[in-house]
C-alpha positions as CSV (number, residue, x, y, z in Angstrom):
1,X,0.0,0.0,0.0
2,X,3.0,2.3,0.4
3,X,3.0,2.7,-3.4
4,X,-0.6,3.8,-3.4
5,X,-0.8,6.0,-0.3
6,X,2.0,8.5,0.3
7,X,1.1,8.8,4.0
8,X,0.1,5.9,6.2
9,X,-3.4,6.4,7.6
10,X,-3.9,7.0,11.3
11,X,-7.3,5.5,11.0
12,X,-9.9,4.0,8.6
13,X,-13.4,5.2,9.2
14,X,-16.3,3.2,7.7
15,X,-19.9,4.2,7.2
16,X,-22.6,1.7,8.2
17,X,-25.4,2.6,5.8
18,X,-25.2,5.3,3.1
19,X,-27.0,3.8,0.1
20,X,-30.7,3.8,-0.3
21,X,-30.8,0.2,-1.7
22,X,-28.7,-1.1,1.1
23,X,-30.8,0.6,3.8
24,X,-34.0,-0.7,2.2
25,X,-32.4,-4.2,2.2
26,X,-31.7,-3.9,5.9
27,X,-35.1,-2.4,6.7
28,X,-33.5,0.7,8.1
29,X,-33.5,4.4,7.0
30,X,-30.9,6.2,9.2
31,X,-31.4,9.9,10.0
32,X,-27.6,10.5,9.9
33,X,-24.5,8.5,9.1
34,X,-23.1,6.1,11.7
35,X,-19.6,4.8,11.7
36,X,-17.1,2.2,12.9
37,X,-13.3,2.1,12.8
38,X,-11.0,-0.4,11.0
39,X,-7.3,-0.7,12.0
40,X,-4.7,0.3,9.4
41,X,-3.4,-3.3,9.5
42,X,-6.5,-4.3,7.4
43,X,-5.1,-2.4,4.4
44,X,-4.2,-4.5,1.3
45,X,-3.4,-3.9,-2.3
46,X,-5.0,-5.1,-5.5
47,X,-4.0,-8.8,-6.0
48,X,-3.4,-9.5,-2.4
49,X,-5.3,-12.6,-1.2
50,X,-8.1,-12.1,1.3
51,X,-7.9,-15.0,3.8
52,X,-11.1,-16.3,5.4
53,X,-10.4,-16.9,9.1
54,X,-10.5,-20.5,10.4
55,X,-14.0,-21.8,11.3
56,X,-15.7,-18.9,9.4
57,X,-18.2,-19.4,6.7
58,X,-19.8,-16.0,6.3
59,X,-17.1,-13.9,4.6
60,X,-18.9,-11.1,2.8
61,X,-17.6,-8.5,0.3
62,X,-18.7,-4.9,0.2
63,X,-17.6,-2.8,-2.8
64,X,-17.1,0.8,-1.8
65,X,-15.9,4.2,-2.8
66,X,-12.9,5.2,-0.6
67,X,-11.9,8.8,0.1
68,X,-8.3,9.5,1.0
69,X,-7.8,12.7,3.1
70,X,-5.2,15.1,1.8
71,X,-5.4,18.0,4.3
72,X,-6.1,18.0,8.0
73,X,-9.8,18.4,8.6
74,X,-11.1,19.6,12.0
75,X,-14.6,21.1,12.3
76,X,-14.8,22.0,8.7
77,X,-17.9,23.3,7.1
78,X,-19.8,21.2,4.6
79,X,-19.1,23.7,1.8
80,X,-15.3,23.3,2.3
81,X,-15.3,19.6,3.2
82,X,-14.4,18.2,-0.3
83,X,-11.3,20.5,-0.3
84,X,-9.8,18.2,2.3
85,X,-10.0,15.1,0.1
86,X,-7.0,14.3,-2.1
87,X,-7.9,11.1,-3.8
88,X,-10.8,8.7,-4.6
89,X,-10.3,5.0,-5.1
90,X,-12.0,1.7,-5.0
91,X,-12.2,-0.3,-1.8
92,X,-13.6,-3.6,-0.5
93,X,-14.8,-3.7,3.1
94,X,-14.6,-7.4,3.8
95,X,-16.1,-8.8,7.0
96,X,-17.0,-12.2,8.6
97,X,-20.5,-12.2,10.0
98,X,-19.6,-15.3,12.1
99,X,-17.8,-13.0,14.5
100,X,-20.0,-9.9,14.3
101,X,-21.9,-10.9,17.5
102,X,-18.8,-10.7,19.6
103,X,-18.3,-7.0,19.7
104,X,-21.8,-5.5,20.0
105,X,-21.6,-3.7,16.7
106,X,-18.1,-2.3,16.8
107,X,-17.0,-4.8,14.1
108,X,-13.5,-5.1,15.7
109,X,-13.3,-8.8,15.1
110,X,-15.6,-9.1,12.1
111,X,-14.0,-6.4,10.0
112,X,-10.7,-5.8,11.7
113,X,-8.9,-8.9,10.3
114,X,-5.6,-8.2,8.6
115,X,-6.0,-7.7,4.8
116,X,-9.8,-7.0,5.0
117,X,-9.5,-3.5,3.4
118,X,-8.1,-3.7,-0.1
119,X,-7.7,-0.4,-1.9
120,X,-6.7,0.6,-5.4
121,X,-5.4,-0.1,-7.8
122,X,-5.2,3.5,-8.9
123,X,-6.1,6.9,-7.3
124,X,-8.4,9.4,-8.9
125,X,-7.6,13.1,-8.3
126,X,-10.5,14.4,-6.1
127,X,-10.3,17.8,-7.7
128,X,-10.9,16.4,-11.2
129,X,-14.0,14.3,-10.5
130,X,-17.6,15.0,-9.7
131,X,-18.0,13.2,-6.3
132,X,-21.8,13.3,-6.6
133,X,-21.7,11.3,-9.9
134,X,-19.3,8.4,-9.4
135,X,-20.1,4.9,-10.5
136,X,-19.3,1.9,-8.3
137,X,-19.3,-1.7,-9.6
138,X,-18.4,-5.0,-8.1
139,X,-17.9,-8.3,-9.8
140,X,-17.7,-11.8,-8.4
141,X,-16.0,-14.3,-10.7
142,X,-16.7,-12.0,-13.6
143,X,-20.4,-11.6,-12.8
144,X,-21.7,-8.1,-11.9
145,X,-22.9,-8.1,-8.3
146,X,-23.1,-4.4,-7.5
147,X,-23.7,-1.4,-9.7
148,X,-24.7,2.0,-8.3
149,X,-24.4,5.7,-9.1
150,X,-23.7,8.1,-6.2
151,X,-26.0,10.6,-7.8
152,X,-29.0,8.2,-7.5
153,X,-28.2,6.2,-4.4
154,X,-26.5,8.1,-1.7
155,X,-28.4,9.0,1.5
156,X,-25.6,11.3,2.6
157,X,-23.1,13.1,0.5
158,X,-19.4,12.6,0.9
159,X,-19.0,16.2,2.0
160,X,-21.7,15.5,4.6
161,X,-19.6,12.6,6.0
162,X,-16.4,14.6,6.1
163,X,-18.0,17.6,7.8
164,X,-19.9,15.3,10.3
165,X,-16.8,13.3,11.2
166,X,-14.6,16.4,11.6
167,X,-17.0,17.9,14.2
168,X,-15.5,15.6,16.8
169,X,-12.3,14.1,15.4
170,X,-9.5,15.4,13.4
171,X,-9.0,13.7,10.0
172,X,-5.3,13.5,9.2
173,X,-3.6,13.3,5.8
174,X,-3.7,9.7,4.6
175,X,-6.8,8.8,6.6
176,X,-9.3,6.6,4.6
177,X,-13.1,7.0,4.7
178,X,-15.0,4.0,3.4
179,X,-18.3,5.5,2.3
180,X,-20.7,2.5,2.5
181,X,-21.9,-0.2,0.0
182,X,-25.0,-0.5,-2.1
183,X,-27.2,-3.6,-2.2
184,X,-25.7,-6.8,-3.8
185,X,-23.0,-7.7,-1.3
186,X,-23.0,-11.3,-0.3
187,X,-20.9,-14.3,0.8
188,X,-17.8,-15.5,-1.1
189,X,-15.7,-18.6,-0.6
190,X,-12.1,-19.6,-1.2
191,X,-11.5,-19.8,-4.9
192,X,-13.7,-16.8,-5.7
193,X,-12.3,-13.5,-7.1
194,X,-13.9,-10.2,-6.2
195,X,-13.3,-7.1,-8.2
196,X,-14.3,-3.5,-7.5
197,X,-14.1,-0.5,-9.8
198,X,-14.9,3.2,-9.3
199,X,-15.3,5.4,-12.3
200,X,-16.0,9.1,-13.1
201,X,-16.8,9.5,-16.7
202,X,-13.8,8.1,-18.6
203,X,-11.6,8.1,-15.6
204,X,-11.4,4.9,-13.7
205,X,-9.5,3.3,-10.8
206,X,-9.2,0.0,-12.7
207,X,-10.4,-3.2,-11.1
208,X,-9.4,-3.8,-7.5
209,X,-8.8,-7.6,-7.5
210,X,-9.1,-9.7,-4.4
211,X,-8.7,-13.5,-4.6
212,X,-10.3,-15.3,-1.7
213,X,-8.3,-18.0,0.1
214,X,-8.6,-20.1,3.2
215,X,-6.4,-18.9,6.1
216,X,-3.3,-20.8,6.8
217,X,-3.3,-20.3,10.5
218,X,-5.3,-21.6,13.5
219,X,-7.3,-19.5,15.9
220,X,-6.9,-20.4,19.5
221,X,-10.2,-20.8,21.4
222,X,-9.5,-18.5,24.4
223,X,-11.5,-15.7,22.8
224,X,-14.8,-15.4,20.9
225,X,-15.1,-18.1,18.3
226,X,-17.2,-18.1,15.1
227,X,-20.9,-18.6,15.6
228,X,-23.3,-19.1,12.8
229,X,-27.0,-18.3,13.2
230,X,-29.8,-17.8,10.8
231,X,-29.8,-14.1,11.6
232,X,-26.1,-13.8,10.7
233,X,-26.4,-15.9,7.6
234,X,-29.4,-13.9,6.3
235,X,-27.5,-10.6,7.0
236,X,-24.3,-11.9,5.3
237,X,-26.1,-13.2,2.1
238,X,-28.2,-10.1,1.8
239,X,-31.0,-9.6,-0.7
240,X,-29.1,-11.3,-3.5
241,X,-28.9,-14.6,-1.7
242,X,-26.0,-15.8,-3.8
243,X,-25.3,-19.4,-3.0
244,X,-21.9,-21.0,-3.2
245,X,-23.4,-24.1,-4.8
246,X,-23.7,-22.1,-8.0
247,X,-19.9,-22.0,-8.1
248,X,-18.7,-25.1,-6.2
249,X,-21.5,-27.6,-6.5
250,X,-22.1,-27.6,-2.7
251,X,-21.9,-24.9,-0.1
252,X,-20.3,-24.9,3.3
253,X,-22.6,-23.1,5.8
254,X,-20.6,-24.8,8.5
255,X,-17.0,-24.2,9.6
256,X,-15.5,-26.9,7.2
257,X,-12.8,-26.5,4.7
258,X,-14.1,-27.0,1.2
259,X,-11.8,-30.0,0.6
260,X,-13.2,-31.7,3.7
261,X,-16.7,-31.1,2.6
262,X,-16.0,-32.4,-0.9
263,X,-14.2,-35.4,0.5
264,X,-17.0,-36.5,2.8
265,X,-19.3,-36.3,-0.2
266,X,-17.2,-39.1,-1.8
267,X,-17.2,-41.5,1.2
268,X,-19.9,-44.1,1.6
269,X,-22.2,-43.8,4.6
270,X,-21.3,-47.4,5.5
271,X,-17.7,-46.2,6.0
272,X,-18.7,-43.1,7.8
273,X,-20.9,-45.2,10.1
274,X,-17.9,-47.5,10.9
275,X,-15.7,-44.5,11.7
276,X,-18.2,-42.9,13.9
277,X,-18.8,-46.2,15.8
278,X,-15.1,-46.4,16.5
279,X,-15.5,-43.0,18.2
280,X,-18.3,-44.2,20.3
281,X,-21.1,-42.6,18.2
282,X,-23.8,-45.2,17.4
283,X,-26.8,-42.9,17.2
284,X,-26.2,-40.8,14.1
285,X,-27.6,-43.1,11.4
286,X,-31.1,-42.3,10.4
287,X,-33.4,-45.4,10.4
288,X,-35.9,-46.7,7.9
289,X,-35.4,-44.2,5.0
290,X,-35.1,-44.8,1.3
291,X,-34.2,-42.3,-1.5
292,X,-35.9,-41.2,-4.7
293,X,-32.5,-41.4,-6.3
294,X,-30.6,-44.5,-5.0
295,X,-27.6,-43.9,-7.2
296,X,-27.1,-40.3,-6.1
297,X,-25.1,-39.0,-3.2
298,X,-26.2,-36.1,-1.0
299,X,-24.2,-33.8,1.3
300,X,-25.4,-30.7,3.0
301,X,-26.3,-28.8,6.2
302,X,-29.6,-29.2,8.0
303,X,-32.4,-26.7,7.6
304,X,-35.0,-28.1,10.1
305,X,-38.8,-28.0,10.4
306,X,-40.9,-29.7,13.0
307,X,-44.4,-31.1,12.7
308,X,-46.7,-31.8,15.6
309,X,-49.7,-34.2,15.7
310,X,-52.7,-32.8,14.0
311,X,-55.2,-30.8,16.1
312,X,-58.0,-28.9,14.3
313,X,-57.8,-25.6,16.3
314,X,-54.0,-25.5,16.1
315,X,-54.0,-26.3,12.4
316,X,-56.4,-23.4,11.8
317,X,-53.8,-21.1,13.5
318,X,-50.6,-22.6,12.1
319,X,-51.4,-24.6,9.0
320,X,-52.4,-21.9,6.5
321,X,-50.5,-19.2,4.7
322,X,-46.7,-19.1,5.1
323,X,-46.6,-21.8,7.7
324,X,-43.4,-23.3,9.2
325,X,-43.1,-25.8,6.3
326,X,-43.2,-23.1,3.6
327,X,-41.0,-20.7,5.6
328,X,-38.3,-23.4,5.9
329,X,-38.4,-23.9,2.1
330,X,-38.3,-20.2,1.4
331,X,-35.4,-19.7,3.8
332,X,-33.3,-22.7,2.6
333,X,-29.8,-21.8,1.3
334,X,-27.9,-23.5,-1.5
335,X,-26.2,-26.6,-0.1
336,X,-28.6,-27.1,2.7
337,X,-30.8,-30.2,3.3
338,X,-34.4,-29.7,4.4
339,X,-34.9,-32.0,7.4
340,X,-38.5,-32.7,8.5
341,X,-39.5,-34.2,11.9
342,X,-42.7,-36.0,11.3
343,X,-42.6,-38.4,14.2
344,X,-42.2,-41.4,11.8
345,X,-45.9,-41.0,10.9
346,X,-46.5,-42.9,7.6
347,X,-50.1,-41.9,7.0
348,X,-49.9,-38.4,5.5
349,X,-47.5,-36.7,3.1
350,X,-45.0,-34.3,4.5
351,X,-43.8,-32.8,1.2
352,X,-45.1,-32.8,-2.3
353,X,-43.9,-32.0,-5.8
354,X,-44.4,-28.2,-5.8
355,X,-42.7,-27.5,-2.5
356,X,-39.9,-29.9,-3.3
357,X,-39.4,-28.2,-6.7
358,X,-39.2,-24.9,-4.9
359,X,-36.5,-26.2,-2.5
360,X,-34.6,-27.5,-5.5
361,X,-34.9,-24.1,-7.2
362,X,-33.4,-22.5,-4.1
363,X,-30.4,-24.7,-4.2
364,X,-31.3,-27.4,-1.7
365,X,-29.0,-30.4,-1.7
366,X,-31.8,-32.7,-0.7
367,X,-34.8,-33.4,1.5
368,X,-35.0,-35.8,4.5
369,X,-38.3,-36.7,6.2
370,X,-39.1,-39.5,8.6
371,X,-42.7,-39.4,7.4
372,X,-44.3,-39.9,4.0
373,X,-43.9,-38.1,0.7
374,X,-46.7,-37.6,-1.8
375,X,-46.5,-37.1,-5.6
376,X,-43.8,-39.7,-5.5
377,X,-43.4,-40.1,-9.2
378,X,-43.0,-36.4,-9.7
379,X,-40.5,-36.2,-6.8
380,X,-38.4,-38.9,-8.5
381,X,-38.1,-36.7,-11.6
382,X,-36.4,-33.9,-9.6
383,X,-32.7,-33.7,-9.6
384,X,-32.3,-33.7,-5.8
385,X,-32.6,-36.8,-3.7
386,X,-35.5,-37.1,-1.2
387,X,-35.1,-39.5,1.6
388,X,-38.4,-40.7,3.1
389,X,-40.0,-43.4,5.2
390,X,-43.2,-44.0,3.3
391,X,-45.4,-42.9,0.4
392,X,-48.9,-41.6,1.0
393,X,-51.3,-39.6,-1.1
394,X,-52.9,-37.5,1.7
395,X,-51.8,-33.9,2.5
396,X,-49.9,-33.2,5.7
397,X,-53.1,-31.7,7.3
398,X,-54.4,-35.3,7.8
399,X,-51.9,-36.0,10.5
400,X,-49.6,-33.0,11.0
401,X,-49.5,-29.3,12.1
402,X,-46.4,-27.6,10.7
403,X,-45.2,-26.1,13.9
404,X,-41.7,-24.4,13.8
405,X,-38.5,-24.1,11.8
406,X,-34.9,-23.6,12.7
407,X,-35.0,-25.8,15.8
408,X,-33.5,-29.0,17.0
409,X,-35.6,-32.0,15.7
410,X,-35.8,-35.7,16.0
411,X,-35.8,-37.3,12.6
412,X,-35.7,-41.0,11.9
413,X,-34.4,-41.6,15.5
414,X,-31.6,-39.1,15.4
415,X,-31.4,-35.7,17.1
416,X,-30.5,-33.1,14.4
417,X,-29.7,-29.5,14.9
418,X,-29.8,-26.7,12.4
419,X,-26.4,-26.7,10.6
420,X,-25.6,-30.3,11.2
421,X,-23.8,-32.0,8.3
422,X,-25.8,-34.8,6.6
423,X,-24.4,-37.3,4.1
424,X,-26.6,-39.6,2.1
425,X,-26.2,-42.4,-0.5
426,X,-28.0,-45.6,-1.5
427,X,-27.6,-47.0,2.0
428,X,-29.3,-44.1,3.8
429,X,-28.4,-40.9,5.7
430,X,-25.9,-40.2,8.5
431,X,-25.0,-37.1,10.6
432,X,-21.3,-36.3,10.8
433,X,-20.5,-34.0,13.7
434,X,-18.6,-30.9,12.4
435,X,-15.9,-31.1,15.0
436,X,-15.0,-34.6,14.0
437,X,-15.4,-34.2,10.2
438,X,-11.7,-33.8,9.2
439,X,-10.5,-36.7,11.3
440,X,-13.4,-38.9,10.2
441,X,-12.6,-38.1,6.6
442,X,-8.9,-39.0,7.0
443,X,-9.6,-42.3,8.6
444,X,-12.5,-43.1,6.2
445,X,-10.2,-42.6,3.2
446,X,-7.7,-45.0,4.8
447,X,-10.4,-47.5,5.5
448,X,-11.7,-47.4,2.0
449,X,-8.1,-47.9,0.6
450,X,-7.7,-50.9,2.9
451,X,-11.0,-52.4,1.7
452,X,-10.1,-51.9,-1.9
453,X,-6.9,-53.8,-1.3
454,X,-8.8,-56.5,0.6
455,X,-11.4,-56.8,-2.2
456,X,-8.7,-57.3,-4.8
457,X,-7.2,-60.1,-2.8
458,X,-10.5,-61.8,-2.0
459,X,-11.3,-61.7,-5.7
460,X,-8.1,-63.7,-6.5
461,X,-9.2,-66.4,-4.0
462,X,-7.5,-65.3,-0.7
463,X,-9.3,-66.2,2.5
464,X,-10.5,-63.5,4.9
465,X,-8.7,-64.8,8.0
466,X,-6.1,-62.1,8.9
467,X,-7.0,-60.2,5.7
468,X,-10.4,-58.7,6.7
469,X,-9.9,-56.7,8.8
470,X,-6.4,-56.0,7.7
471,X,-4.0,-57.9,10.0
472,X,-0.2,-57.7,10.5
473,X,0.4,-60.5,8.1
474,X,-0.8,-58.4,5.2
475,X,0.5,-55.0,6.2
476,X,3.7,-55.2,4.2
477,X,1.8,-56.3,1.1
478,X,-0.6,-53.4,1.6
479,X,2.2,-50.9,1.8
480,X,3.7,-52.2,-1.5
481,X,0.2,-51.9,-3.0
482,X,-0.1,-48.3,-1.9
483,X,3.3,-47.4,-3.4
484,X,2.4,-49.0,-6.7
485,X,-0.8,-47.0,-6.8
486,X,1.1,-43.7,-6.5
487,X,3.6,-44.4,-9.2
């Protein structure tokens, strides 16, 4: 950043809400600007990687116009405020919503991470641009995500912000003011590339390029750790609700590295069940379910809905309109699995073709119910797997009241919490605790390699004594087999 900014900033001031579209998205219309501070250590240059902290899922970008102070400003009038700005450039105000809860709105942890304020790549002379008519655009992987004109969108002018701030604090040369973001910001994942550009007529900053990577460090648990809630997820994804499944096939709403998530999706539930049993966990396999697509795997994070036994008066209150079932479907995120607690009741459908199609359209990875499905032939034509215990033509109102969503449920004999990881294949569905996922995957891969070796030997006529499970007598041969595979 030394090449871009001649003076190191003493502070970075960021505006919470300043664009009409963003304020409308948040359901707020502020009377005046509000601010938070970011440390100068968050500054980064175009091309510098932005590292998502360990355990965090909700890394969100915010394309912004950045102002660089050129002259000291203390209690300046609005009419003279712009004279204290030297440069205009592009910025990206990154933040992790997983940590926003920890600091009561100050954003110290969520937006104070090193490298979370890229600027550049070029500066525009503030004297040569019309600050009321700037264009801000943001792209994610080449697709336009934000596009706003300051002349149309700003709630507060840049001169208002400078005059307001300087009433109580001195703005020093080099200080940076991040002027807020329009609607369109959302979550990005490692592998994504975010670009921001500010232009004034023909003049442009060029595209500020930020490749997203996974952090290469660990975060010790003696302080606040990432927490993912529906509120945080909804705020992070914003109105655009861009899902990572559109780019990576599956999303990771939980704190898992993408390679772990992908790897678990390639391991059989039988192997996962064996590994969890070795860890003393025998109650994570859902019982009595079959899939509409037996040849298809499923992996995703639980979005839960709970049904209670039918009662006429309660169904009248809870069953119509946007009930819990419909809300769960409308809230589902790409890469999530709709999990329905139906008390293993087989005598009424819990989901039909229209709502399942809507879940698929929203990016659901699958549906799991311990009750019945209806419209089974139509459900089998969908691309997502639907695990179910029975088939029945009746609607849910015959046996169920859709009661609540986003709660811990009991499905097919297993306790499932929102955000739990579910893996499914032709054998059924299993829950993999997030904290064990990486270790389970490593051991599962080793188990499947051993079983492949054993299968080859059995196919040639070898007996299973000492071979299955792999015993000491076969260890050396197994190691030679492994070496041959890697050649």
